[in-house]
C-alpha positions in Angstrom: -18.8 -36.0 -17.7 -22.3 -36.4 -19.0 -24.1 -33.1 -18.2 -27.0 -33.3 -15.8 -30.3 -33.8 -17.7 -28.4 -34.8 -20.8 -31.2 -37.3 -21.3 -34.7 -35.9 -20.9 -36.6 -37.4 -18.0 -39.1 -40.0 -19.4 -40.6 -43.0 -17.6 -39.7 -45.7 -20.2 -37.0 -44.2 -22.5 -33.5 -42.8 -22.4 -33.4 -40.3 -25.2 -30.4 -38.4 -26.7 -31.6 -35.4 -28.6 -28.3 -34.3 -30.0 -25.0 -35.9 -30.7 -22.3 -34.7 -28.3 -18.8 -35.9 -29.4 -17.3 -35.0 -26.0 -19.3 -37.8 -24.3 -19.6 -40.3 -27.2 -17.9 -43.1 -25.4 -20.2 -42.6 -22.3 -23.3 -42.7 -24.5 -22.0 -45.9 -26.2 -22.1 -47.6 -22.8 -25.5 -46.1 -21.9 -27.0 -47.3 -25.2 -25.4 -50.7 -25.2 -27.6 -53.7 -25.9 -27.0 -57.2 -24.5 -28.7 -60.4 -23.4 -26.1 -62.0 -21.2 -24.5 -63.8 -24.2 -24.0 -61.0 -26.8 -23.1 -57.4 -26.0 -23.2 -54.6 -28.5 -21.9 -51.1 -27.5 -24.1 -48.3 -28.7 -21.7 -47.3 -31.5 -23.1 -45.3 -34.4 -24.2 -47.6 -37.2 -21.6 -46.3 -39.6 -18.8 -47.0 -37.1 -17.3 -43.6 -37.1 -16.8 -41.5 -35.1 -16.5 -43.7 -32.1 -15.4 -43.4 -28.5 -14.7 -47.1 -28.0 -15.9 -49.8 -30.4 -17.1 -53.0 -28.8 -18.8 -56.3 -29.6 -18.5 -58.9 -26.8 -19.4 -62.5 -26.1 -19.7 -63.5 -22.5 -16.5 -65.2 -21.4 -14.7 -64.9 -24.7 -11.3 -63.7 -23.6 -7.6 -63.7 -24.5 -4.7 -64.5 -22.1 -2.3 -61.7 -21.3 0.8 -61.5 -19.0 0.4 -60.0 -15.6 3.3 -57.6 -14.8 5.0 -57.7 -11.4 7.8 -55.5 -10.1 8.8 -58.5 -7.9 7.4 -62.0 -8.2 6.0 -63.9 -5.3 4.8 -67.4 -4.5 1.2 -68.0 -5.5 0.9 -64.9 -7.8 -1.1 -65.7 -10.9 1.1 -65.6 -14.0 -1.5 -64.6 -16.6 -4.7 -62.6 -16.7 -7.8 -62.8 -18.9 -9.2 -59.9 -20.9 -12.5 -59.7 -22.7 -12.0 -59.5 -26.5 -13.7 -57.2 -28.9 -15.0 -59.8 -31.3 -16.2 -59.5 -34.9 -18.2 -56.3 -35.3 -21.5 -56.8 -37.1 -22.9 -53.4 -36.4 -21.3 -51.5 -39.3 -23.7 -50.2 -41.9 -22.2 -47.5 -44.1 -24.3 -45.3 -46.4 -23.3 -43.4 -49.5 -25.6 -40.9 -51.2 -24.5 -40.3 -54.8 -21.0 -41.5 -53.9 -20.8 -39.1 -50.8 -20.3 -41.1 -47.6 -22.7 -40.3 -44.8 -20.6 -39.1 -41.8 -22.0 -37.0 -39.0 -18.9 -34.9 -39.0 -19.4 -33.7 -42.6 -22.2 -32.0 -44.4 -25.1 -30.7 -42.2 -26.5 -33.0 -39.5 -29.9 -31.3 -39.2 -31.3 -33.6 -36.5 -30.1 -36.6 -34.7 -31.9 -38.6 -32.0 -31.3 -42.0 -30.3 -33.7 -43.6 -28.0 -33.2 -46.6 -25.7 -36.7 -48.2 -25.4 -36.8 -50.0 -22.1 -40.1 -51.8 -22.9 -39.3 -52.7 -26.4 -35.7 -53.6 -25.8 -34.4 -51.7 -28.8 -32.1 -48.8 -29.6 -33.8 -46.5 -32.1 -32.1 -43.8 -34.2 -33.5 -41.1 -36.4 -31.6 -38.5 -38.3 -31.8 -36.0 -41.1 -28.6 -35.2 -43.0 -27.8 -32.9 -45.9 -24.7 -34.0 -47.8 -22.0 -31.5 -48.9 -23.7 -31.6 -52.3 -27.0 -30.5 -50.8 -28.9 -33.9 -50.9 -31.3 -34.3 -47.9 -31.4 -37.9 -46.6 -33.4 -39.4 -43.8 -32.2 -42.5 -41.9 -34.1 -44.5 -39.3 -32.5 -47.5 -37.6 -33.6 -49.9 -34.9 -31.2 -52.3 -33.3 -31.9 -55.2 -30.9 -30.1 -58.1 -29.2 -32.7 -60.8 -28.8 -33.7 -62.1 -25.3 -35.5 -65.0 -26.9 -33.0 -66.1 -29.5 -29.8 -66.1 -27.5 -27.3 -66.0 -30.4 -29.1 -63.4 -32.5 -28.9 -59.6 -33.0 -30.6 -57.6 -35.7 -30.7 -54.1 -37.2 -33.4 -52.6 -39.3 -31.9 -49.8 -41.5 -34.2 -47.5 -43.5 -33.3 -44.7 -45.9 -35.5 -42.1 -47.7 -34.7 -39.1 -49.8 -36.2 -35.8 -50.9 -34.9 -36.0 -54.5 -33.8 -38.8 -56.7 -30.5 -40.3 -55.5 -28.3 -43.3 -55.9 -28.1 -45.1 -52.6 -25.4 -47.5 -51.6 -25.5 -49.4 -48.3 -22.4 -51.3 -47.2 -23.0 -53.8 -44.5 -20.0 -55.4 -42.9 -18.5 -58.0 -40.6 -15.1 -56.7 -39.4 -12.6 -58.5 -37.1 -9.6 -57.1 -35.4 -10.8 -53.5 -35.8 -8.4 -50.9 -34.4 -9.1 -49.9 -30.8 -7.9 -47.0 -28.7 -5.0 -47.8 -26.4 -6.2 -50.0 -23.5 -3.0 -50.7 -21.6 0.3 -48.9 -21.1 2.1 -52.2 -20.7 3.6 -53.0 -24.2 3.3 -56.7 -23.5 -0.4 -56.4 -22.8 -1.0 -54.1 -25.7 0.7 -56.6 -28.1 -1.6 -59.3 -26.9 -4.8 -57.2 -27.4 -3.7 -55.9 -30.8 -5.3 -58.1 -33.5 -6.1 -61.0 -31.1 -8.1 -63.0 -33.7 -6.6 -65.3 -36.3 -8.9 -66.2 -39.2 -9.8 -69.9 -39.7 -12.5 -69.7 -42.2 -14.4 -67.2 -44.3 -17.6 -67.8 -46.3 -19.1 -65.3 -48.7 -22.7 -65.6 -50.0 -24.7 -63.2 -52.2 -26.6 -61.7 -49.2 -24.1 -62.1 -46.4 -21.3 -64.2 -45.1 -19.6 -65.8 -42.2 -16.2 -65.6 -40.5 -14.6 -67.9 -38.0 -11.6 -66.8 -35.9 -9.5 -68.2 -33.1 -7.6 -66.4 -30.3 -3.8 -66.8 -30.3 -3.2 -67.6 -26.7 -6.5 -68.8 -25.1 -7.4 -70.9 -28.2 -11.1 -69.9 -28.2 -13.0 -70.2 -31.5 -15.6 -67.6 -32.5 -18.0 -67.5 -35.4 -20.0 -64.5 -36.7 -22.5 -64.6 -39.5 -24.7 -62.1 -41.2 -27.6 -62.2 -43.6 -29.8 -59.5 -45.2 -33.4 -59.0 -46.1 -33.9 -56.1 -48.5 -37.1 -54.3 -49.5 -37.3 -51.2 -51.7 -37.7 -50.1 -55.3 -37.1 -52.3 -58.3 -33.7 -53.2 -59.6 -31.9 -53.4 -56.3 -28.4 -54.9 -56.6 -27.1 -57.1 -53.8 -23.5 -58.5 -53.8 -20.9 -59.6 -51.2 -17.1 -59.9 -51.1 -14.5 -60.6 -48.4 -11.0 -61.0 -47.2 -9.6 -62.6 -44.0 -10.9 -60.1 -41.4 -13.7 -58.5 -43.4 -16.9 -59.5 -45.3 -19.0 -56.8 -46.9 -22.5 -56.9 -48.5 -23.3 -54.0 -50.8 -26.8 -53.0 -51.6 -27.4 -50.5 -54.4 -30.5 -48.8 -55.8 -32.0 -45.7 -57.3 -34.3 -44.1 -54.7 -36.9 -41.5 -55.4 -39.0 -39.3 -53.1 -41.7 -41.3 -51.5 -39.8 -44.5 -51.8 -37.9 -46.3 -49.0 -35.0 -48.7 -48.9 -35.2 -51.1 -45.9 -32.4 -53.4 -45.1 -32.8 -55.9 -42.2 -29.4 -57.2 -41.1 -29.5 -60.4 -39.1 -26.5 -61.4 -37.0 -25.6 -64.6 -35.3 -22.7 -65.2 -32.9 -21.3 -68.3 -31.2 -18.0 -69.4 -29.6 -16.5 -72.4 -28.0 -13.3 -73.6 -26.4 -14.0 -77.3 -27.3 -16.2 -77.7 -30.3 -14.9 -78.1 -33.8 -14.9 -75.6 -36.5 -17.8 -77.3 -38.4 -19.8 -77.4 -35.2 -19.4 -73.7 -34.4 -20.1 -72.9 -38.1 -23.3 -74.9 -38.0 -24.4 -73.3 -34.7 -24.4 -69.8 -36.1 -25.9 -71.0 -39.3 -28.8 -72.5 -37.4 -29.2 -69.3 -35.3 -29.3 -67.2 -38.5 -31.9 -69.6 -40.0 -34.0 -69.2 -36.8 -33.8 -65.4 -37.1 -34.8 -65.5 -40.8 -37.8 -67.7 -39.8 -39.0 -65.2 -37.2 -38.3 -62.2 -39.4 -37.8 -58.6 -38.2 -41.3 -58.1 -37.0 -41.3 -61.5 -35.2 -38.0 -60.7 -33.4 -39.5 -57.4 -32.2 -42.7 -59.0 -31.1 -40.7 -61.7 -29.2 -38.6 -59.0 -27.5 -41.6 -57.0 -26.4 -43.4 -60.0 -25.1 -40.3 -61.1 -23.1 -40.0 -57.6 -21.6 -43.7 -57.3 -20.9 -43.4 -60.4 -18.7 -40.2 -59.0 -17.0 -41.6 -55.6 -16.2 -44.9 -57.1 -15.0 -42.9 -59.0 -12.3 -40.0 -56.6 -11.7 -41.0 -53.0 -12.3 -40.6 -50.4 -9.4 -42.9 -47.4 -9.5 -41.6 -44.2 -7.9 -43.8 -41.1 -7.7 -42.4 -37.7 -6.8 -38.9 -38.2 -8.3 -39.2 -38.9 -12.0 -35.5 -38.8 -12.5 -35.1 -41.7 -10.1 -38.0 -43.4 -11.7 -36.3 -43.3 -15.1 -33.0 -44.3 -13.6 -34.2 -47.3 -11.7 -35.9 -48.7 -14.8 -32.7 -48.0 -16.8 -30.8 -49.9 -14.1 -33.1 -52.9 -14.0 -33.0 -53.1 -17.8 -29.2 -53.3 -17.7 -29.2 -55.8 -14.9 -31.5 -57.9 -17.0 -29.2 -57.5 -20.1 -26.2 -58.6 -18.1 -27.7 -61.8 -16.8 -30.9 -62.9 -18.7 -29.2 -65.3 -21.1 -25.8 -65.7 -19.5 -26.5 -69.4 -19.0 -23.6 -71.0 -17.2 -21.5 -67.9 -17.7 -20.6 -65.1 -15.2 -22.1 -61.6 -14.9 -19.2 -59.1 -15.1 -18.9 -55.8 -13.3 -19.6 -54.0 -16.6 -21.9 -56.6 -18.0 -21.2 -56.7 -21.7 -21.2 -53.0 -22.2 -17.5 -52.2 -22.2 -14.0 -53.4 -21.5 -13.8 -52.0 -18.0 -12.1 -54.2 -15.4 -11.1 -56.4 -18.4 -14.6 -57.9 -18.4 -14.0 -59.6 -15.0 -16.6 -60.8 -12.5 -16.1 -59.8 -8.9 -18.0 -60.2 -5.6 -20.2 -57.4 -6.8 -22.3 -60.0 -8.7 -23.2 -62.1 -5.7 -23.9 -59.3 -3.3 -25.5 -56.6 -5.4 -26.7 -58.1 -8.7 -27.9 -61.6 -7.7 -30.1 -60.3 -4.8 -32.1 -58.3 -7.4 -32.4 -61.1 -9.8 -33.3 -63.6 -7.0 -36.5 -61.7 -6.4 -37.2 -60.8 -10.0 -35.6 -63.3 -12.4 -34.5 -66.3 -10.3 -33.7 -68.6 -13.2 -30.7 -66.3 -14.1 -29.4 -66.6 -10.5 -29.4 -70.4 -10.8 -27.4 -70.2 -14.0 -24.8 -67.9 -12.5 -24.3 -70.1 -9.5 -24.1 -73.1 -11.6 -21.2 -71.3 -13.4 -19.5 -70.8 -10.0 -20.0 -74.5 -9.3 -18.4 -75.3 -12.7 -15.2 -73.6 -11.6 -15.0 -75.5 -8.3 -12.0 -77.6 -9.4 -10.0 -74.4 -10.2 -11.0 -72.9 -6.8 -9.9 -76.1 -5.0 -6.6 -76.0 -6.8 -6.1 -72.4 -5.8 -6.9 -73.2 -2.2 -4.2 -75.9 -2.3 -1.7 -73.5 -3.7 -2.4 -71.2 -0.8 -2.1 -74.0 1.7 -5.8 -74.0 2.5 -8.7 -76.5 2.4 -11.9 -76.2 0.5 -12.2 -73.7 -2.4 -10.6 -70.3 -2.8 -12.6 -68.6 -5.5 -10.7 -65.9 -7.6 -11.1 -62.2 -6.7 -11.4 -61.4 -10.4 -11.8 -63.7 -13.3 -13.6 -64.6 -16.5 -13.0 -68.3 -16.8 -12.3 -69.2 -13.1 -8.6 -68.7 -12.7 -7.3 -65.9 -10.4 -6.5 -62.8 -12.5 -5.8 -60.3 -9.7 -2.2 -59.2 -9.7 -2.5 -57.3 -6.3 -2.8 -59.5 -3.3 -3.9 -57.0 -0.5 -6.9 -55.7 -2.4 -7.4 -58.8 -4.5 -6.8 -62.4 -3.4 -6.9 -61.4 0.3 -10.6 -60.5 -0.2 -11.6 -64.0 0.9 -15.0 -62.8 1.8 -16.0 -63.6 -1.8 -16.4 -67.2 -0.6 -19.0 -66.2 1.9 -20.7 -63.9 -0.6 -21.1 -66.9 -3.0 -22.5 -68.9 -0.1 -24.9 -66.1 0.8 -26.2 -66.0 -2.8 -26.8 -69.8 -2.6 -28.6 -69.6 0.7 -30.8 -66.7 -0.4 -31.7 -68.3 -3.7 -32.6 -71.6 -2.0 -34.6 -69.8 0.7 -36.5 -67.7 -1.8 -37.2 -70.4 -4.4 -37.3 -73.6 -2.3 -35.3 -75.2 -5.2 -34.4 -78.4 -3.5 -32.9 -80.0 -6.5 -30.5 -77.0 -7.0 -29.5 -77.2 -3.3 -28.8 -80.9 -3.6 -26.9 -80.8 -6.9 -25.2 -77.5 -6.8 -25.7 -75.5 -3.6 -24.6 -78.0 -1.1 -21.2 -78.5 -2.7 -20.6 -74.8 -2.9 -21.5 -74.4 0.8 -19.4 -77.3 1.9 -16.2 -76.2 0.0 -16.5 -72.6 1.2 -17.1 -73.8 4.8 -14.0 -75.8 4.6 -12.1 -72.8 3.5 -13.2 -70.8 6.5 -12.4 -73.7 8.9 -8.8 -73.8 7.5 -8.4 -70.1 7.1 -9.5 -69.3 10.7 -8.3 -70.6 14.1 -9.5 -70.8 17.7 -7.5 -68.8 20.2 -6.6 -70.0 23.7 -9.9 -68.8 25.0 -11.9 -70.7 22.3 -12.8 -67.7 20.2 -12.6 -68.2 16.4 -10.6 -65.6 14.4 -10.0 -65.0 10.7 -6.8 -63.1 10.3 -4.8 -61.6 7.4 -7.7 -60.9 5.1 -9.3 -57.9 3.4 -13.0 -56.9 3.7 -15.1 -54.9 1.3 -13.2 -51.7 2.2 -10.1 -51.9 0.1 -8.6 -48.9 1.9 -8.1 -51.2 4.9 -6.3 -54.3 3.7 -4.8 -57.5 5.2 -6.5 -57.1 8.6 -7.6 -59.4 11.4 -11.2 -60.2 12.2 -13.0 -58.0 9.6 -16.6 -57.9 11.0 -18.3 -58.2 7.6 -16.1 -61.2 6.7 -16.6 -62.9 10.1 -20.3 -62.5 10.1 -20.7 -63.7 6.5 -18.4 -66.7 7.2 -20.6 -67.4 10.2 -23.6 -67.6 8.0 -21.7 -69.7 5.5 -20.6 -72.2 8.2 -24.1 -72.6 9.7 -25.7 -72.7 6.3 -23.4 -75.5 5.2 -24.1 -77.5 8.3 -27.8 -77.1 7.9 -27.8 -78.0 4.2 -25.7 -81.1 4.9 -28.2 -82.2 7.5 -31.0 -81.8 5.0 -29.2 -83.9 2.4 -27.2 -86.5 4.4 -26.5 -88.9 1.5 -25.2 -86.2 -0.8 -23.1 -84.8 2.1 -21.7 -88.2 2.7 -20.7 -88.4 -0.9 -18.8 -85.1 -0.5 -16.9 -86.5 2.5 -18.9 -84.6 5.1 -19.4 -86.3 8.5 -20.9 -85.2 11.8 -17.5 -84.3 13.2 -16.9 -81.8 10.4 -20.4 -80.2 10.6 -19.9 -79.9 14.4 -16.6 -78.1 13.8 -18.4 -75.7 11.4 -21.0 -75.0 14.0 -18.4 -74.6 16.7 -16.4 -72.1 14.6 -19.6 -70.2 13.8 -20.9 -69.9 17.4 -17.5 -68.9 18.7 -16.8 -66.4 15.9 -15.1 -63.3 17.3 -16.9 -60.0 16.5 -14.7 -57.1 17.6 -16.4 -54.3 19.6 -14.9 -51.0 20.9 -16.4 -50.6 24.4 -15.0 -47.2 24.8 -16.5 -45.7 21.6 -19.6 -48.0 21.7 -19.1 -49.0 18.0 -17.9 -52.0 16.1 -14.5 -51.5 14.5 -14.8 -52.8 10.9 -11.7 -54.9 11.8 -9.7 -55.5 14.9 -7.9 -52.2 15.9 -9.5 -50.1 13.2 -10.9 -47.5 15.6 -7.4 -46.8 17.1 -5.9 -46.0 13.7 -4.9 -42.4 13.0 -7.7 -40.2 11.4 -7.4 -39.2 7.8 -7.0 -35.4 7.3 -10.1 -34.9 5.2 -10.1 -31.1 5.7 -6.7 -30.9 3.9 -7.7 -33.3 1.1 -8.4 -31.4 -2.2 -11.6 -32.5 -3.9 -9.7 -33.2 -7.1 -7.7 -35.9 -5.2 -10.6 -38.3 -5.1 -10.5 -41.2 -5.6 -7.8 -41.3 -3.1 -6.1 -44.4 -4.5 -5.0 -42.4 -7.5 -3.3 -39.7 -5.4 -2.0 -41.3 -2.3 0.1 -44.4 -1.6 -1.8 -47.5 -0.4 0.3 -47.8 2.7 -1.0 -44.4 3.9 -4.6 -45.4 3.2 -4.1 -48.8 5.0 -3.1 -47.2 8.3 -5.7 -44.5 8.5 -9.4 -44.4 9.4 -10.6 -43.7 5.8 -13.2 -46.1 4.2 -13.4 -46.5 0.4 -16.8 -48.1 0.5 -19.4 -49.5 2.9 -17.9 -52.4 4.9 -19.2 -52.5 8.5 -22.2 -50.7 7.1 -22.8 -53.4 4.5 -22.5 -56.0 7.3 -25.4 -54.2 9.1 -27.5 -54.6 6.0 -26.9 -58.2 5.0 -26.4 -59.4 8.6 -28.6 -57.0 10.3 -29.8 -59.8 12.6 -26.4 -59.6 14.3 -26.8 -56.0 15.5 -29.2 -54.1 17.7 -30.9 -51.0 16.5 -28.9 -48.9 18.9 -25.6 -50.4 17.5 -26.7 -49.7 14.0 -27.4 -46.0 14.8 -24.0 -45.5 16.5 -22.1 -47.5 13.9 -23.7 -45.7 11.0 -22.9 -42.3 12.4 -19.3 -43.3 13.1 -18.6 -44.7 9.6 -20.6 -42.0 7.7 -17.9 -39.5 8.8 -15.1 -41.7 7.4 -16.6 -43.1 4.1 -15.5 -41.3 0.9 -17.4 -43.5 -1.6 -14.5 -44.0 -4.0 -16.4 -47.0 -5.1 -19.7 -47.0 -7.0 -20.8 -49.9 -4.7 -21.1 -47.7 -1.6 -24.0 -45.4 -2.1 -26.8 -48.0 -2.3 -25.7 -49.6 1.0 -25.5 -46.2 2.7 -29.0 -45.5 1.4 -30.3 -48.7 3.0 -28.8 -47.9 6.4 -29.7 -44.2 6.3 -33.3 -45.3 5.9 -33.1 -47.8 8.7 -31.7 -45.4 11.2 -34.4 -42.8 10.3 -32.6 -40.3 8.0 -34.9 -40.7 5.0 -33.7 -37.6 3.2 -30.1 -38.8 3.2 -31.4 -42.2 2.1 -33.0 -40.5 -0.9 -29.8 -38.7 -1.7 -27.8 -41.9 -1.8 -30.5 -43.6 -3.8 -30.1 -40.8 -6.4 -26.3 -41.3 -6.6 -26.6 -45.1 -7.1 -29.4 -44.8 -9.7 -27.7 -42.0 -11.7 -24.2 -43.4 -11.6 -24.1 -43.9 -15.4 -26.8 -41.5 -16.7 -24.8 -38.7 -15.1 -21.4 -40.4 -15.3 -20.8 -39.7 -11.6 -17.7 -41.9 -11.3 -16.3 -40.5 -14.6 -15.6 -43.9 -16.1 -18.9 -44.8 -17.7 -17.0 -44.7 -21.0 -15.6 -48.2 -20.1 -19.1 -49.7 -19.5 -22.0 -49.2 -17.1 -21.8 -50.1 -13.4 -24.1 -53.1 -13.1 -23.8 -53.4 -9.3 -24.6 -49.7 -8.7 -27.6 -49.9 -11.0 -28.7 -53.0 -9.2 -28.1 -51.0 -6.0 -30.8 -48.5 -7.0 -33.4 -51.3 -6.7 -31.8 -52.4 -3.4 -31.9 -48.8 -2.1 -35.6 -48.6 -3.0 -36.8 -52.0 -1.9 -34.5 -52.7 1.1 -34.0 -49.1 2.0 -37.2 -47.1 1.6 -39.2 -50.4 1.5 -37.3 -51.8 4.5 -37.3 -55.3 3.1 -35.2 -57.9 5.0 -35.3 -61.7 4.8 -33.4 -63.0 7.8 -34.2 -66.5 9.0 -36.4 -67.4 6.1 -39.0 -64.8 6.9 -39.8 -61.6 5.0 -40.1 -58.4 7.0 -40.8 -54.8 5.9 -40.4 -51.4 7.6 -41.3 -49.0 4.8 -41.0 -45.2 5.1 -40.8 -42.5 2.4 -38.8 -39.3 2.3 -40.6 -36.0 1.8 -40.3 -35.9 -2.0 -41.4 -39.4 -2.8 -45.1 -39.8 -2.5 -45.5 -43.5 -3.6 -43.3 -46.5 -3.9 -44.6 -49.8 -5.5 -42.7 -53.0 -6.2 -43.1 -56.7 -6.5 -41.1 -59.7 -5.2 -41.1 -63.3 -6.1 -41.2 -65.4 -2.9 -41.5 -69.2 -3.0 -43.5 -69.2 -6.2 -45.8 -66.4 -5.2 -45.7 -62.7 -6.3 -46.0 -60.3 -3.4 -46.9 -56.7 -4.2 -46.0 -53.9 -1.9 -47.6 -50.5 -2.4 -46.2 -47.8 0.0 -47.7 -44.3 0.5 -46.6 -41.7 3.1 -49.0 -43.0 5.8 -49.9 -46.5 4.8 -48.7 -49.6 3.0 -50.7 -52.4 1.3 -49.4 -55.9 0.9 -51.1 -58.2 -1.7 -50.5 -61.5 -3.5 -51.0 -61.7 -7.3 -49.8 -65.2 -8.1 -49.5 -68.6 -6.5 -51.7 -71.4 -5.1 -55.1 -69.9 -4.2 -54.8 -71.6 -0.8 -51.2 -70.3 -0.2 -50.3 -67.3 1.9 -47.2 -65.4 2.9 -46.3 -64.7 6.6 -44.4 -61.5 6.9 -43.6 -58.8 9.5 -44.6 -55.1 9.1 -42.7 -52.8 11.5 -42.6 -55.7 14.0 -46.2 -56.8 13.5 -46.8 -60.3 12.2 -49.1 -60.4 9.2 -50.5 -63.1 6.9 -51.2 -62.1 3.3 -53.4 -64.3 1.1 -54.5 -64.1 -2.6 -57.5 -61.8 -2.8 -57.1 -60.5 0.7 -54.8 -57.5 0.7 -53.6 -56.2 4.0 -53.2 -52.5 4.7 -51.3 -51.1 7.7 -50.2 -47.6 8.8 -46.7 -46.5 8.4 -45.3 -45.1 11.6 -43.2 -41.9 11.3 -39.5 -42.1 11.5 -37.9 -41.2 14.8 -34.2 -40.5 14.1 -32.0 -41.0 17.1 -28.3 -40.6 17.7 -25.9 -37.9 16.6 -26.4 -35.9 13.4 -25.0 -37.6 10.4 -22.0 -36.0 8.7 -19.9 -37.0 5.7 -16.2 -36.1 5.1 -15.9 -32.5 3.8 -17.0 -32.3 0.2 -18.2 -35.9 0.0 -21.9 -35.5 0.8 -24.2 -36.9 -1.9 -26.1 -34.4 -4.1 -29.4 -33.4 -2.4 -32.6 -34.7 -3.9 -35.2 -33.1 -1.7 -34.6 -29.6 -3.0 -34.9 -30.6 -6.6 -38.0 -30.3 -8.8 -38.7 -32.5 -11.9 
């Protein structure tokens, strides 16, 4: 586990002041750079030692067999696993024939810095070789936001006495990886998955093209070098099938510097020819050469200046959370900025966790953040979902359903989940996708997107619900045999979250079809079908336990036996690794926010009193064995008036990876949890909701946070919200000078226009209901007692 305060608290940097081999893999995830297309783990430049090497391209995968103890109808036969593609990060250094290796000689100092404003990973070190030669190395690495196919490294060497310097810069394919699967069939697929098709060696670089054995995807990687230093520098290159190396040699004296700029270009395709892919990376490399190192850095900074101007969240009073929320926003941006018709995986492009798959996390945690900060990335992600509609329709037919059944986990669009109860049965994904569509259209008023993309997604998901559910003899509509967000309660009837989200899906589809009748007609939608959707939505059954005065998260949940938390050892969490699923499924124990999540995203379906009682009930039963839970619990804790608990959960979501709280950051960062830090601040402490096409706010701050500031993009305007303990100011920065935003502040209707900020008092919180308790040992770490 990464030790607390392993990274000094700074507002705009994540700094590692010493190299800790025990958490090398975790730091590689934290220091990963990506742009949504290319992902480079934060491995050391020389390649060794490493925790887990990784260079990834969005959606570049290999097929692998899915193991089953017993086969069943409709089970997917193969899975998809993200591939570690050609590694261009390697730059090895030799000083008078002695290789630089942090494990040998004397590493006098070593520092790495993730610069959140510059978008670079900087490294500085001083090393004394076994022969006593002192060498200084400074490197800067970036993955370009503006030139999608490009990454670059600036490598600088200086010495204290005359030395012969040799720099070996490499492209390496099929590098050896730690064991990733205990299944020998899967391991065989992942071992050396790339087959060489072409290799080109030039004086200052080279290119390699490979193809995967089973999925048939083609990948090209190219490198070029710009060298600056003393006279008589030698540059040469050589290569074999899986390896190209450029060697740079010179005599370096004190006061001199050798600078090598390594430019990298990546591209892949499932359809284009080898020459086409080769030309693509060649053009990308030419573009990078044209910009040069300084130009690439300037473009990167300009892109991020624009992003932070729109998206930054300021937190005063808890600088650890301030650093963490910016770190989280940076990784959310890296996951989606240039994905462009590709998915945003649960780990982004920072590691092989979850096989690189995309889940419902993206639509319900990542896309809400991007919708209000970087909406163009949301449109691209939803267009990717739309591009997989034929596969989702085919899956629905396999399951005997209408409409589209989107996969629980996938890379390309086929179902890759080998476990039905906690996988395919999670049909709520369909409504989550619909929710993302409706939110995006509502926030951006992108009518063209709704007509071309959104409507069809809404229609096909509505058709799924109409075929998946049924009316009972009393006319109530039920959705049975599904799994909600809580994967410890699987294959249930009438999960409240699913039913409420399906209700929104059905009504949203009917409304969208009404707005675009000609397009709806082309999709086969008629008035009878939209009437059936509205009927199902209005008669949707929402279970309620009259005796306890709470909503069971699914029918019958509140009559299940209680889990014996008092007798559960702390080292037995997460429970799924220590107890059989059948025992979890029949007890009142919640893996992650489920009914509580429903009260956030469908808060318009609950009264305040219901939220208070429900939250208290589920707080005592939720163990947070998922990183998705803390941010939602933070939002509802703030809404029911426990601001200190909201702050505690905010800290857990924000520090998930900087503190390696879930103990699996080595496999990649948790994009949804990091997005959840923004949600906990904006929707939790800021009280932002957008039900019914209208923004509302109910901000309140916990004792330690003295100011919260954030911005939202809303219908082409930028709304600024500045919260202090006793007042809040709403102002508009951009948009039509004649435009205004109508919003609600703690129930009071306001109109905010450009140049006319509105300030209102913040009423104190008045907690009601029983004291909030968590299962023994599962309370979040306290924030209020900490000092920066």
